C-alpha positions in Angstrom: 0.0 0.0 0.0 1.3 3.4 -0.9 2.3 5.8 1.9 2.5 8.9 -0.3 0.4 11.9 0.5 -2.7 12.3 -1.7 -5.1 15.3 -2.1 -8.0 13.1 -1.0 -8.8 11.4 2.4 -6.6 8.4 3.1 -9.4 6.4 4.7 -13.2 6.2 4.9 -15.7 3.9 6.5 -18.2 2.2 4.1 -21.5 1.3 5.5 -23.7 -1.3 3.7 -27.3 -0.4 4.6 -30.7 -1.6 3.4 -32.3 0.9 0.9 -35.2 1.5 3.3 -32.7 3.2 5.7 -31.9 5.8 2.9 -35.0 7.9 3.7 -34.4 8.3 7.4 -33.2 11.6 8.7 -29.6 12.1 9.6 -26.5 10.3 8.3 -26.2 6.5 8.4 -24.3 5.0 11.3 -22.7 1.7 12.1 -25.8 0.7 14.1 -28.0 0.7 11.0 -25.4 -1.0 8.8 -25.6 -4.6 7.8 -21.8 -4.5 7.4 -19.1 -1.9 7.6 -15.4 -1.6 6.9 -12.7 1.0 7.1 -11.0 1.3 3.7 -7.7 2.9 3.0 -6.5 4.6 -0.2 -4.2 2.3 -2.2 -2.6 5.2 -4.1 -4.1 3.8 -7.3 -6.9 5.1 -9.5 -9.8 2.6 -10.1 -11.4 1.8 -13.4 -14.0 4.5 -12.7 -11.2 7.1 -12.6 -11.6 7.8 -8.9 -9.3 6.9 -6.0 -9.2 3.2 -5.2 -9.7 2.1 -1.5 -9.4 -1.4 0.1 -10.0 -2.9 3.5 -12.1 -5.3 5.6 -13.1 -7.3 2.5 -14.3 -4.3 0.6 -12.7 -2.9 -2.6 -14.2 0.5 -3.7 -13.6 3.4 -6.0 -14.8 6.5 -4.1 -15.3 10.1 -5.3 -13.8 11.9 -2.3 -15.6 15.2 -3.1 -19.1 13.8 -3.1 -18.4 10.6 -1.1 -20.1 8.6 -3.8 -19.2 5.0 -4.2 -18.5 4.6 -7.9 -17.6 0.9 -7.7 -17.8 -1.7 -4.9 -17.0 -5.3 -4.4 -17.6 -7.0 -1.0 -15.6 -10.2 -0.6 -15.2 -10.2 -4.4 -18.9 -9.9 -5.1 -21.1 -7.1 -6.4 -23.7 -5.6 -4.0 -27.2 -7.1 -4.1 -30.2 -5.1 -5.1 -31.9 -3.6 -2.1 -28.6 -2.6 -0.5 -26.9 0.7 -0.6 -23.3 1.8 0.3 -22.7 5.0 2.2 -19.4 6.6 2.9 -18.7 8.3 6.3 -15.5 9.5 8.0 -13.5 6.6 9.3 -13.3 6.3 13.1 -10.1 7.5 14.7 -7.5 4.8 14.8 -3.9 4.3 16.0 -2.5 5.9 12.8 -4.8 8.9 13.0 -2.9 12.1 14.0 -3.4 12.9 17.6 -4.4 9.4 18.6 -1.9 7.4 20.7 -0.8 3.9 19.9 -2.3 1.3 22.2 0.1 -0.1 24.8 1.4 -3.6 24.2 3.6 -5.8 26.4 
């Protein structure tokens, strides 16, 4: 995975939600997701022309400006009808600036 700086976010969280959740007020969250994964930029551009992200069994091309998923595979398969992918900020992790590494012994 590339460690070079990119003009787009390095990581996102993708939430796979039922379409009926789309109409509810407020942004989607992990509690309403059937599955979620934090994906990180690979430094490559996907077939869609947007940055390519991978992680947690998900491979996606994401438009970082609109947070639109332009292509998505989950465990190597396309998303079934009736499901929708939403992109949110990734939760803070150990490699996020300002977050301490966990202690290990």
